[in-house]
N, C-alpha and C positions, 0 to 999 in steps of 0.2 A: 504494498499500499505505499503510493508516495505520498509523503506529506503528513504521514501518522502522529508524527512528533510534533510536527510544528502545528501552532495552536494559531486558529487565523485571527487576525485582528479587527475589531467592529470597526464600523464605521461612526465618525463623530460630524454630527449636526448641530447646525449652529438653532438656539431655540428661545424663542422671546416671550417673556412673562410680561403679560398686560401689566398686570397687578402691581408690578414690583417698579414698571416705568415711571419718572417722573417728567421727560422732557427737558432734560439738560442738556440732551445731545452730544456730549463727551464720546460718545460712538462715531460717530458722524466727524469731530474735532480729530481722532485716535485716524479714521480713514483717512482724511484731508490731509495729512500728516505725512502719509505712506504714499500715497499716488499724486505729489503736487500740486495739491487743490484742488483736485477732483475726488468727492464723497463716490463710491463704491455701493452706500447705504442712503436709503432714501426715507423722507417722513412722509407721514402719510395722516392728514388733519381729520380728528372724528369730529370734533366741536371747534368752537373759536380757543378753546383754552387746551384741548388736549391734543397730541401728536403721537402718533405710533411711530416705532420703528420697521423700517420694510428692507430686510434684508433678501438677498437671493435664497430661491428656496432648493437650488442646487436639485432639480425634480428628475425622478428617476425614469422619465421619456421627456425629456426636455423640449416644449414647441420653441423657441428661441433659436436649438442647433438645428430643428429640423424645418426653420423659416428660411435659415440660413443659407444663399446660393451658391457661396464660394467654401461650404463649411469648416467656416473658423471656428465655431462654437462648438464644443467635442465635449462626452462625459467620460472621466477616468472612472473604467469602472471597478479597480481595484479598490480608488477613496471615494468612490461616488461625485466626487467634486465636477462641475460644469465649471468647464474653462474658457476662455478666449483669446486669441493670438491676435494681438491689437498689429501684429505687424502686416497681418494679412487684409484684414477687415476695410473696406471700400468706403462704408459709412451707408448702406442703401436703407438703413433702420430696419428691415426686414424682424428681426429680432424683439425690435422694441414692438411694434403692432401683436408679435405672435404671444411676447409674454401676457398669459390670464390674471398674473397677480401685478401688473404694472411697476415691477421693482428696475425694470431697465430704466437709466434715465434719457430724456430726450434732450435735456439744456445743456448740448455739450459744448467743451470747451474744443476741440479738435475735430467736432463735426464726428466722433466715432460714439457708439453706445459703449460706456464700461460698466465694466462686470465683476462680481463680486469673485475673486479666487478663496475665498476662506484663508488668506493669509498664508499661501502654501509654504514660506519661505520663512514661517515661524516654527519652531518644534511646540512652542504655549500654545498655538491658536492663534486665531483672527483677535487683532487689536481691540476691535470693536468690543470683543467680548470682554478684553482682559482688562479696559479701561472703564468700564460700566460700573457706577459705582454701589448703585442699587441690585446687582446682581440679574437685574432684568434682560441680558444677554447672555448667553449660556451655551458654552461648545461642550456638549455631552456626548457621549455613546447613545446609543438609542436604546440599548437595554437602559442603563441611567435615567432616561427621559421616559422611559415609560413609567417608572416608577414615580413621577411628579405627576402623569397624565390624569393618573386615575381620580376622577370624579371634578378636576379642575379644567374645565374644557371652557373658553372662554372664544365667542364667535364676534366680530363685526362684520359688516359689512363696508365697503369700501367704496365712495363714490365714482372711482374711476376702476375698478376692477375689471373692468374689461376694456380696453383700448381697441377702436375701430375707426 
């Protein structure tokens, strides 16, 4: 049996605990400092005083990747991270239109969609989760997250949940 002694590393995901978010935007600031002024996390206004962070969900079947005519956006099956090669992007914005969650930004400095890569260059996980003062953003294993989600489901319908 090949790999019988090797333990499979579980995938980690970024989770948002809405009840902990205070709207301080520390996650956005951390992201901007890494990506030269471009935040790859967005905020959605729920009301005039409430903002909710919208990180990329790194879908198992990413519609942004399916919509890209040049196959610039791809999903790494081992880690589950959906990443984008900015070098080959032509700025057609098909991915922005295809994302059902509205997390890809259209206010672009370089006329290209900017996509979260979960800070692959850091062993500690994404900068946004590391700088969140209240723990609203957490980078957890899927098994750890299941324990947190039991009986604590929160849903919100965003005004731009589907852009066409």
